C-alpha positions in Angstrom: 122.4 9.6 90.5 123.7 6.0 90.2 121.4 3.5 91.7 122.0 -0.2 91.5 118.4 -1.4 90.8 119.4 -5.1 90.6 122.3 -5.8 92.9 123.9 -9.3 92.7 123.7 -9.6 96.5 120.6 -11.3 98.0 121.1 -9.3 101.2 120.7 -5.7 100.1 117.1 -5.9 98.8 116.0 -7.3 102.2 117.4 -4.3 104.2 115.0 -1.6 105.5 116.1 1.7 106.8 119.7 3.0 106.4 122.6 0.6 106.3 126.2 1.7 105.6 128.8 -0.8 104.6 132.0 0.9 105.7 135.3 0.7 107.5 136.2 3.2 110.2 139.6 4.0 108.9 138.7 4.5 105.2 138.5 8.1 104.0 135.7 7.6 101.5 133.6 6.0 104.3 134.6 8.7 106.8 133.2 11.5 104.6 129.9 9.7 104.3 129.7 9.2 108.1 130.5 12.9 108.5 127.6 13.7 106.3 125.3 11.4 108.2 126.3 13.1 111.4 125.8 16.6 110.0 122.3 15.5 108.9 121.5 14.4 112.5 121.6 10.6 111.7 123.4 8.6 114.4 125.2 5.3 114.3 122.9 2.5 115.5 123.3 -1.2 115.6 126.7 -2.7 114.8 127.1 -5.7 112.5 130.3 -7.2 111.3 130.0 -8.0 107.6 130.8 -11.5 106.4 129.5 -14.0 103.9 126.7 -15.1 106.2 125.6 -11.5 107.2 121.9 -11.6 107.6 121.4 -9.7 110.9 119.8 -6.3 111.6 117.6 -6.2 108.6 115.6 -3.4 110.0 117.2 -0.1 110.8 116.0 2.3 113.5 114.3 5.7 112.8 117.0 8.4 112.8 119.8 5.9 113.0 121.9 3.9 110.5 123.0 0.3 110.8 126.8 0.1 110.9 128.0 -2.9 108.7 131.8 -3.0 109.2 133.7 -4.4 106.3 137.1 -5.1 107.7 139.9 -4.0 105.3 142.7 -5.5 107.4 141.0 -8.8 107.2 140.4 -8.3 103.5 136.6 -8.6 103.9 136.2 -6.2 101.0 137.9 -8.7 98.7 135.3 -11.5 99.4 132.8 -12.8 97.0 130.0 -11.7 99.3 131.1 -8.1 99.3 131.9 -8.0 95.6 128.2 -8.8 95.0 127.4 -5.6 96.9 130.1 -3.3 95.5 131.6 -4.7 92.3 134.7 -2.4 92.7 135.4 -4.0 96.2 135.8 -0.7 98.0 133.9 1.0 100.8 131.4 2.6 101.3 128.1 1.3 100.0 124.8 2.6 101.3 121.4 0.8 101.3 118.2 2.7 102.0 115.1 0.6 102.1 116.5 -2.1 99.8 118.0 0.4 97.3 121.8 0.3 96.8 123.9 3.5 96.3 127.6 3.5 95.5 130.3 6.3 95.3 130.6 8.6 98.3 129.8 11.7 96.3 126.5 10.2 95.1 125.7 8.9 98.6 126.2 12.3 100.3 124.2 14.0 97.6 121.4 11.4 98.1 121.5 11.9 101.9 121.3 15.7 101.4 118.3 15.5 99.2 116.5 12.9 101.3 117.0 13.9 104.9 116.5 17.1 106.9 119.3 19.1 108.4 122.0 21.5 107.1 122.4 21.5 103.4 125.7 20.1 102.4 125.3 20.7 98.6 124.8 24.5 98.0 121.4 25.4 96.5 122.4 28.2 94.1 123.5 26.9 90.7 126.8 28.8 90.7 127.6 27.8 94.3 126.6 24.2 93.7 128.8 24.1 90.6 131.8 25.6 92.5 131.4 23.1 95.4 131.1 20.1 93.0 134.2 21.3 91.1 136.1 21.2 94.4 134.7 17.7 95.0 135.8 16.5 91.6 139.3 18.0 92.2 139.5 16.0 95.4 138.3 12.8 93.7 141.2 13.1 91.2 143.6 12.7 94.1 142.1 9.3 95.2 144.9 7.3 93.6 147.6 9.6 94.8 146.3 9.3 98.4 146.3 5.5 98.0 150.0 5.4 96.9 151.1 7.8 99.6 149.3 6.2 102.5 150.3 2.7 101.5 153.9 3.7 101.2 154.3 5.9 104.3 151.4 4.7 106.4 150.1 1.1 105.9 153.3 -0.4 104.8 153.4 -4.2 104.9 150.0 -4.3 106.6 148.4 -3.7 103.2 150.3 -6.3 101.2 148.4 -9.4 99.9 149.9 -12.9 99.9 149.7 -15.0 96.8 146.4 -16.7 97.7 144.8 -13.3 98.4 146.0 -11.9 95.1 144.6 -14.9 93.2 141.2 -14.4 94.9 141.2 -10.7 94.1 142.0 -11.4 90.5 139.2 -14.0 90.2 136.7 -11.5 91.7 137.9 -8.6 89.6 137.5 -10.7 86.5 133.7 -10.8 87.1 133.6 -7.0 87.0 135.5 -4.1 85.4 138.1 -3.5 88.1 137.7 0.2 87.7 139.9 0.8 90.7 142.8 -1.2 89.1 143.2 -3.1 92.3 144.7 -6.2 90.7 147.6 -4.5 89.1 148.1 -2.2 92.1 148.2 -4.9 94.7 150.4 -7.1 92.6 153.0 -4.4 92.2 152.7 -3.2 95.8 152.8 -6.6 97.4 155.7 -7.6 95.1 157.6 -4.4 95.9 158.0 -3.5 92.3 156.7 0.1 92.4 159.6 2.5 91.9 160.2 5.1 94.6 159.8 7.8 91.9 156.1 6.8 91.5 155.4 7.3 95.2 157.3 10.6 95.1 155.2 11.8 92.1 152.0 11.1 93.9 153.3 12.9 97.0 154.0 15.9 94.8 150.5 15.9 93.3 149.0 16.0 96.8 151.3 18.8 97.8 150.4 20.8 94.7 146.7 20.3 95.2 146.8 21.4 98.9 148.8 24.4 97.9 145.8 25.4 95.8 143.5 24.9 98.7 145.9 26.9 100.9 145.4 29.8 98.5 141.7 29.5 98.6 141.6 29.6 102.4 144.1 32.6 102.6 141.2 35.1 102.8 140.3 33.8 106.3 137.0 32.0 105.3 135.8 29.4 107.8 135.1 26.7 105.2 135.9 26.0 101.6 132.7 27.5 100.4 132.6 30.4 102.9 130.7 30.4 106.2 128.9 27.1 106.0 130.3 23.6 105.9 129.7 21.7 102.6 130.3 18.5 100.7 133.6 20.0 99.5 134.8 20.2 103.1 133.9 16.6 103.7 136.0 15.4 100.8 139.1 17.5 101.5 139.1 17.1 105.3 139.2 13.3 105.2 142.2 13.4 102.9 144.0 15.6 105.5 143.0 13.2 108.3 144.6 10.3 106.4 147.7 12.2 105.5 148.2 13.3 109.1 148.3 9.6 110.0 151.1 9.1 107.6 153.2 12.0 109.1 152.5 14.6 106.4 153.7 17.9 107.8 150.5 19.7 107.2 150.8 22.4 109.8 154.3 23.4 108.5 153.6 23.4 104.7 149.9 24.4 104.6 149.2 26.4 107.8 145.8 27.8 106.5 144.7 24.3 105.5 145.7 23.1 109.0 143.7 25.8 110.7 140.6 25.0 108.6 141.1 21.3 109.3 141.2 21.9 113.0 137.9 23.7 112.7 136.4 20.7 110.8 137.8 18.3 113.4 136.0 20.2 116.2 132.6 19.6 114.7 130.4 17.1 116.6 129.8 15.1 113.4 133.6 14.7 113.0 134.3 13.8 116.6 131.4 11.3 116.8 131.1 9.8 113.4 134.6 10.1 111.9 136.9 9.7 114.9 134.6 7.7 117.2 135.7 4.1 116.8 138.7 5.2 114.6 140.7 6.8 117.5 142.8 3.7 118.3 143.8 3.2 114.7 144.5 6.9 114.3 146.8 6.9 117.4 148.6 3.8 116.2 149.4 5.2 112.8 150.3 8.7 114.2 152.8 7.0 116.6 154.2 5.0 113.8 154.7 8.1 111.6 156.3 10.0 114.5 158.8 7.2 115.0 159.6 6.9 111.3 160.0 10.7 110.9 162.4 10.6 113.9 164.4 7.9 112.2 164.5 9.8 108.9 162.3 7.3 107.2 159.0 9.2 107.1 157.3 11.8 105.0 159.3 14.7 106.5 162.5 13.3 105.0 160.7 12.8 101.7 159.7 16.5 101.7 163.3 17.4 102.3 164.6 15.0 99.7 162.2 16.4 97.1 163.0 20.0 98.1 159.3 20.9 98.7 158.4 23.7 101.1 
């Protein structure tokens, strides 16, 4: 499991207990918070991350320190955060001074370290099946970005010239594995062809059509009768897509029924929705208006002749 033994940040080695660098509306962070909730670990002290962040060095037993990295304010594109996560994305987890990146690795680590329901199946075949579903979901990461930026975030996600230069300078110090420089340059400059957004929408539709078939036997969760890491990955994609106006109940009814079951779990309500409700309602209202005006995802589905 990837572990950053010598992070560039001077802050992370000083942290004791559990500390999560995250943003409430980010799907990758939401799935980690869901896992924390399922493991019985509650949100504790709140800290807003910035360059001078040196508070709450000690976490509480059974709780995690919430270190919010504001995406709207571009805090993830700061030099201070780039020293914590070189890809400048959330989440990042610190446990007793040790830094873990990538939501799949973080959830696996939490599952192995803390008591509570097992999110990664124990049998070799079941584990392989669950992780294959996780990998399939991970492949849709870029498609989800394109679709939610185009039909959800809109102008709110664009960077001005100064912010683009700052991002380019920070990315030059790392590998820019997320291709953020080229993506933000094209997105902010409105140079991405509509056909590119449409292609990513089709990929998501095809993937969820496969999930629909898997759930057609009436199972409660993706792996059967017990919630798993696979459910955490796929459910957060649905949450984000619902915000954009994706007609999930119409085109994938079995997936929607499963999602509703996920959304009723205490860990989902408390740790995923919790402080995200205002943002969720805002984007849902925005998507409803745009769909009514023929500018949203519903019209895109009709235009592309999808189910």
